[in-house]
Structures are given as C-alpha cells and as structure tokens.
C-alpha positions as CSV (number, residue, x, y, z in Angstrom):
1,M,74.0,105.8,106.3
2,S,74.0,106.3,110.1
3,I,71.3,107.4,112.3
4,R,73.4,110.1,113.8
5,R,74.1,111.6,110.5
6,C,70.3,111.7,109.8
7,I,69.6,113.3,113.1
8,T,72.2,115.9,113.2
9,K,71.2,117.2,109.7
10,D,67.8,118.1,111.0
11,K,67.5,121.5,112.5
12,D,64.1,121.2,114.3
13,M,64.0,117.9,115.9
14,N,60.8,119.0,118.0
15,S,58.7,119.5,114.9
16,H,56.6,116.6,113.5
17,F,58.6,116.7,110.3
18,G,61.8,116.2,112.3
19,K,60.4,113.3,114.2
20,F,59.2,111.7,111.1
21,K,62.6,112.2,109.5
22,V,64.3,110.3,112.5
23,L,61.8,107.4,112.2
24,L,62.4,107.3,108.4
25,C,66.2,107.2,109.0
26,F,65.7,104.4,111.5
27,A,63.7,102.4,109.0
28,I,66.2,102.9,106.2
29,V,69.1,101.8,108.4
30,I,67.3,98.7,109.6
31,W,66.2,97.8,106.1
32,M,69.8,98.1,104.9
33,F,71.0,96.0,107.9
34,L,68.5,93.3,107.0
35,L,69.4,93.4,103.3
36,E,73.1,92.8,104.2
37,I,72.1,89.9,106.4
38,Q,69.9,88.4,103.6
39,V,72.8,88.8,101.0
40,G,75.3,87.4,103.3
41,H,73.1,84.4,104.1
42,T,72.5,83.7,100.4
43,Q,76.2,83.7,99.7
44,D,77.0,81.6,102.8
45,S,74.4,79.0,101.7
46,L,75.2,78.7,98.0
47,D,78.3,77.2,96.5
48,L,77.5,77.9,92.8
49,E,75.3,79.8,90.5
50,I,75.1,79.4,86.7
51,I,73.2,82.1,84.8
52,V,72.6,82.2,81.0
53,E,71.8,85.7,79.8
54,D,68.7,86.7,78.0
55,V,69.6,88.3,74.6
56,T,67.8,89.6,71.5
57,A,68.7,89.2,67.8
58,L,67.4,89.9,64.4
59,P,66.0,87.3,62.0
60,G,68.9,85.7,60.1
61,E,71.5,87.3,62.4
62,Q,74.8,85.2,62.6
63,G,77.3,84.9,65.3
64,V,75.3,86.2,68.1
65,T,77.0,85.7,71.5
66,I,75.2,84.6,74.6
67,P,77.2,85.2,77.8
68,I,77.1,82.6,80.6
69,Y,78.0,83.8,84.0
70,M,79.2,81.9,87.0
71,K,79.2,82.8,90.7
72,N,81.5,80.4,92.7
73,Y,81.2,81.7,96.2
74,H,83.5,79.5,98.1
75,D,85.4,77.1,95.9
76,T,88.0,77.7,93.3
77,L,86.9,76.2,89.9
78,A,89.5,74.3,87.8
79,A,87.2,72.4,85.5
80,F,83.6,72.1,84.3
81,N,81.3,70.2,82.0
82,L,78.1,71.8,80.8
83,W,75.2,70.8,78.5
84,L,72.9,73.4,76.9
85,V,69.7,72.3,74.9
86,L,67.4,74.6,72.8
87,H,63.7,73.9,73.2
88,R,63.0,75.6,69.8
89,P,65.2,74.1,67.1
90,D,63.2,76.0,64.5
91,I,64.7,79.4,65.6
92,M,68.5,79.0,65.9
93,E,71.4,76.6,66.3
94,F,74.7,76.7,68.2
95,Q,78.0,77.2,66.5
96,M,80.6,74.7,67.4
97,D,82.8,77.3,68.9
98,L,83.2,79.6,72.0
99,D,84.0,83.2,72.3
100,R,86.5,83.3,75.2
101,N,87.9,86.8,74.8
102,G,87.6,88.8,77.9
103,T,86.0,85.8,79.9
104,L,87.1,84.0,83.0
105,M,88.3,81.0,80.8
106,E,90.2,83.1,78.3
107,D,93.6,81.6,79.3
108,W,92.5,78.0,79.9
109,E,94.6,75.5,78.2
110,I,91.9,72.8,77.6
111,W,88.5,73.5,76.2
112,G,86.1,72.0,73.6
113,V,82.6,71.9,72.3
114,N,80.4,69.1,70.8
115,T,76.9,68.3,70.0
116,L,75.1,65.1,71.1
117,G,72.1,65.5,68.7
118,G,74.3,66.3,65.7
119,Q,72.1,69.1,64.5
120,G,73.6,72.1,66.5
121,H,70.5,72.3,68.7
122,D,72.4,71.3,71.9
123,L,76.0,72.1,72.9
124,V,78.2,70.1,75.4
125,I,81.0,72.3,76.7
126,L,84.2,71.1,78.4
127,G,86.8,73.3,80.1
128,V,89.9,72.5,82.2
129,S,92.2,75.3,83.5
130,N,95.5,73.6,82.5
131,F,97.1,70.3,81.9
132,S,98.5,69.5,85.4
133,V,98.7,70.8,88.9
134,P,99.1,73.3,90.2
135,Y,96.1,74.7,88.4
136,T,97.4,78.2,88.1
137,N,94.6,79.3,85.7
138,A,91.8,78.2,88.1
139,I,89.1,80.7,88.9
140,P,89.0,81.8,92.6
141,P,85.6,82.7,94.2
142,Q,84.0,85.6,92.4
143,Y,80.5,87.0,91.8
144,G,79.9,87.0,88.1
145,E,81.0,90.4,87.0
146,I,82.8,88.7,84.1
147,P,81.3,86.0,81.8
148,L,82.6,82.4,82.4
149,M,82.3,82.2,78.6
150,K,80.1,83.1,75.5
151,V,78.4,80.6,73.3
152,I,77.8,81.6,69.7
153,V,74.5,81.0,67.8
154,D,73.1,81.6,64.4
155,V,69.5,82.8,64.1
156,Y,67.4,81.4,61.3
157,N,65.7,83.8,59.0
158,I,62.3,83.2,60.6
159,P,59.1,84.9,58.9
160,D,57.5,87.9,60.4
161,T,54.3,85.8,60.6
162,M,55.9,83.8,63.5
163,T,54.2,85.0,66.8
164,D,56.2,83.0,69.3
165,R,59.7,84.2,68.7
166,T,61.6,83.2,71.9
167,V,63.8,80.1,72.4
168,N,64.7,78.9,75.8
169,I,68.3,77.9,76.4
170,H,68.1,75.1,79.0
171,V,71.2,74.0,81.3
172,V,70.7,70.2,81.7
173,T,71.1,69.1,85.2
174,E,68.9,66.0,85.1
175,N,71.8,64.0,83.6
176,L,75.0,64.6,85.6
177,D,77.0,62.8,82.9
178,H,77.2,66.2,81.2
179,F,77.1,68.5,84.2
180,G,79.9,69.0,86.7
181,F,82.1,71.6,88.2
182,A,85.3,70.7,90.0
183,D,87.9,72.3,92.3
184,P,91.7,72.1,91.7
185,N,91.8,68.7,93.6
186,G,89.1,67.2,91.5
187,G,86.4,67.5,94.0
188,S,82.9,68.0,92.8
189,I,81.3,71.4,93.5
190,G,77.5,71.3,94.5
191,I,77.1,67.6,94.0
192,A,75.8,65.4,96.9
193,T,76.0,61.7,97.3
194,D,72.9,59.5,97.6
195,S,72.4,55.8,97.4
196,F,69.8,53.2,96.4
197,P,69.4,49.4,96.9
198,D,70.1,47.1,94.0
199,T,68.2,43.9,94.9
200,T,68.6,40.7,93.1
201,W,66.2,37.7,93.7
202,F,67.0,34.0,93.4
203,I,65.1,30.7,93.4
204,C,66.6,27.3,93.8
205,T,66.1,25.0,90.9
206,Q,67.8,21.9,92.3
207,W,68.0,20.7,95.9
208,S,70.4,18.1,97.2
209,E,67.7,16.4,99.2
210,P,64.0,16.9,99.6
211,D,64.1,17.9,103.3
212,P,64.4,21.3,104.9
213,D,68.0,21.0,105.6
214,S,69.1,20.2,102.1
215,V,71.5,22.3,100.1
216,C,70.7,24.2,96.9
217,L,72.9,22.9,94.1
218,N,71.7,25.3,91.4
219,W,70.3,28.9,91.5
220,E,68.4,30.9,89.0
221,E,67.8,34.7,89.1
222,V,64.2,35.8,89.0
223,P,62.6,39.3,88.7
224,G,61.0,39.2,92.2
225,P,59.2,37.0,94.7
226,P,58.4,34.3,95.2
227,A,62.1,33.6,95.8
228,D,64.3,31.6,98.1
229,S,66.9,34.4,98.8
230,I,67.9,38.0,97.8
231,D,71.2,39.8,97.5
232,V,71.1,43.5,98.2
233,N,73.9,46.0,97.1
234,W,73.8,49.6,97.9
235,I,74.9,51.8,94.8
236,L,76.2,55.3,95.4
237,Y,75.4,58.0,92.9
238,G,75.8,61.8,92.7
239,V,72.9,64.2,92.7
240,L,72.7,67.9,92.2
241,D,72.4,69.6,95.7
242,T,69.8,72.3,94.8
243,T,70.3,73.9,98.2
244,K,73.9,74.7,97.0
245,V,73.5,75.1,93.4
246,V,71.2,77.6,91.4
247,I,70.7,77.3,87.7
248,I,69.2,80.1,85.7
249,D,68.2,79.2,82.1
250,G,68.4,81.9,79.4
251,S,66.6,82.9,76.3
252,L,67.1,84.5,72.9
253,A,64.2,86.6,71.5
254,V,64.0,87.4,67.8
255,W,62.9,91.0,67.1
256,D,59.8,91.3,64.8
257,T,61.0,93.3,61.8
258,T,57.5,94.1,60.5
259,C,57.5,97.6,59.0
260,G,55.9,99.9,61.8
261,N,56.6,97.5,64.6
262,I,59.0,100.0,66.2
263,D,59.2,98.5,69.7
264,G,59.8,95.1,68.2
265,V,56.9,93.6,70.1
266,A,53.6,92.4,68.6
267,G,50.6,93.5,70.8
268,P,47.2,92.0,71.0
269,A,45.9,94.3,68.2
270,G,48.9,93.2,65.9
271,P,52.4,94.1,65.3
272,V,51.7,97.9,64.8
273,D,49.9,99.7,67.5
274,V,49.9,102.7,69.8
275,A,52.8,101.3,71.8
276,D,54.9,101.8,68.7
277,L,53.8,105.4,68.4
278,T,54.7,106.1,72.0
279,Y,58.1,104.4,71.5
280,L,58.7,106.6,68.4
281,V,57.7,109.8,70.3
282,A,60.1,108.9,73.2
283,Y,62.9,108.2,70.7
284,L,62.5,111.5,68.7
285,F,61.8,113.9,71.6
286,Q,62.7,112.3,75.0
287,S,66.0,110.6,74.4
288,G,64.4,107.4,74.5
289,P,66.1,104.2,73.3
290,Q,66.7,103.5,69.6
291,P,64.2,101.2,68.0
292,P,65.8,97.7,67.9
293,V,65.3,97.7,64.2
294,V,65.8,101.3,63.0
295,E,64.5,100.5,59.5
296,A,61.2,99.4,60.9
297,A,60.6,103.0,62.2
298,N,61.2,104.6,58.7
299,V,57.4,104.0,58.1
300,D,57.2,106.5,55.2
301,G,60.0,104.7,53.3
302,I,61.9,108.0,52.8
303,I,65.3,108.9,54.1
304,G,65.2,112.6,55.0
305,P,68.0,115.0,55.8
306,G,68.1,113.9,59.4
307,G,68.4,110.2,58.7
308,P,65.9,107.3,58.1
309,V,63.7,108.2,61.2
310,D,62.3,111.7,61.6
311,V,59.2,113.7,62.3
312,A,57.7,112.8,58.9
313,D,57.6,109.1,60.0
314,L,55.8,110.1,63.2
315,T,53.2,112.1,61.2
316,Y,52.7,109.1,58.8
317,L,52.3,106.7,61.7
318,V,49.6,108.9,63.4
319,A,47.7,109.1,60.0
320,F,47.9,105.3,59.6
321,L,46.7,104.6,63.2
322,F,43.9,107.1,63.6
323,Q,43.1,108.6,60.3
324,G,43.0,105.8,57.9
325,G,46.2,106.6,56.3
326,S,48.3,104.4,54.2
327,E,50.2,101.3,55.6
328,P,53.8,101.7,56.6
329,V,56.1,101.0,53.7
330,C,59.6,101.0,55.1
331,W,61.8,99.0,52.7
332,K,59.4,98.9,49.8
C-alpha cells in the first residue's frame, strides 16, 4: 500500500474525513514498514527454528502423525540428530517409524529412529541427506512451509474420567549428545563453543630432603587444598546458542468423547455445558466446524434421515440442560 494511492482515492481532501483517511494511510504504511523490519531482523538474527506442531486425537487412535517443522534461515541442512521426550507416558507412545512422505527428508538416504528408555516414550531421530559429498539432497534455507518429517504415535484408550488429557512433546536440548544440526561440510548449526577449567590438585608425599629446596619424589592427587601444586586444563564443549536457535515444543490433546461433550472440552461445570449447545447451534445453522467426535453430538441416540446429528439432538440437549430432561445417550 502506498500513501499516494490512499490520497488519490479520496475525493474531498479538505474534509475532516479526508484528513483522517490520510493520517490512517500514513499509520498503516508505517506499521507495515516496521513489521517488515521486525521480520527481517528476526530472520537475520536466527539460524534455526524447530517447531513441533500441536495436534489432537481420539482415545485409542493409532498411527497419529505429528509434523515437525524446521526453518533454516541461512545454512543448508545436511544432517541432524533430535531427541523427543513425552512428559505423560500414560497417554501415548511413539512408533519406531517416521512418515517421510511429502516431507523435506523424503529422499534422504540415511535415517533411523530409536528409543533410549525402551518403552516408546522417547524417540531419538537421526537423518543424513546422503552417504557422501556432494550432499545433493541437503535442504537449502527455507521457512517451514513443508514439514521436516512426521513422527507417528499411538494414543492409549484413556478413560473419559481423565481430566488432564494433554501430553507435551519436548525437544531435548539440555543434552547435546542427542541434538545437533549440521551443514554439508559437517559444521554445527546454532552451536557455540564454551570452556571450563578442569583443575587437579596434588600434594607431595615424599621429599628428597627436609629443606625448602628439596625435590618431590612422589605425588598424590587430592580433591582440593591444602595442596602443594595444581594442574589446570581448559576443556572445550558445545552449548546451544539460544540467540540463534529457537525450539518450540508441541503437544497432543486427546478429545473427551463423553456423550454430549460436543466441543470436546470439559468446562468448569462438567463435560456437557452451554458451550456444547452453542457449538451445536453453530454447526447446524451457521456453517460452524464439525464436532471433533460426531457421535458425541448424537445426544438422542437416534440416527435420523439427515444423519446422526440433527435438530432433534439440539432439542434433546436443550431439554437436558434447562428443563431437567434425560441425560444424553449417544452410543447406548
């Protein structure tokens, strides 16, 4: 949008409305300019973003895919190592497989998955674009329009009485043994180098003579002072540069399939409340979204000519919520 375009479209520039419109156009153009600067600075400052998508699933649903996106702003990616951990092992587990169809690593020659815990509640993922240089299948800088990969999970058949139904999927960066992204030359992306002193203390257990100029004939290592001498070695190690790398954990939420819980959310008053009625009205008459579990909206338990959910279910739910009517029956 240009300021000139805004001005020339106004027919009465001397009116208060015309002046207001010019000021509004100025404000919009300045806002867009600042937004472009902010986005540009973000991309200039970051090297890498890893985003695990938030998804939903039904109790007992198998083979649910969770996309993991990557934005590599400057460097071409040729290899990576990633470790995912579930904080709720009572809700789901990883399959020892990946869905690579339509992903950035679909044509990569080397990839594999493993679990460190042995129970499927964590997943270690390794990928290398191809066996040798040149890395023809490496991923050039891109901004996350296509998933890097998709992990596959199986959801347990959790009971409807479980209230906390969300499991977090954590990308482990605290241990860089299982986190790393590399360019085609093997250089690390987003990893900085730091160092720490490794100090060893010694005390002499045998002197050649009992005078200050004597020579120590035997040394013994001790945990700390008092000591006669120390040896300091500086050890280099890698750390995640959080100014260059952004990690966004994901989650999986399991829908509540309680009959009548049409929006899939349990409110303060219980799984079935006015929010479910509002959701059903929007679905039936306002082109609202389909209930996440269609069967949960069939509150009268009858499949009518129009399908499992119709106006009869709306009437039934109104009676239950406000008129002391019968409880929803759904699958009974």
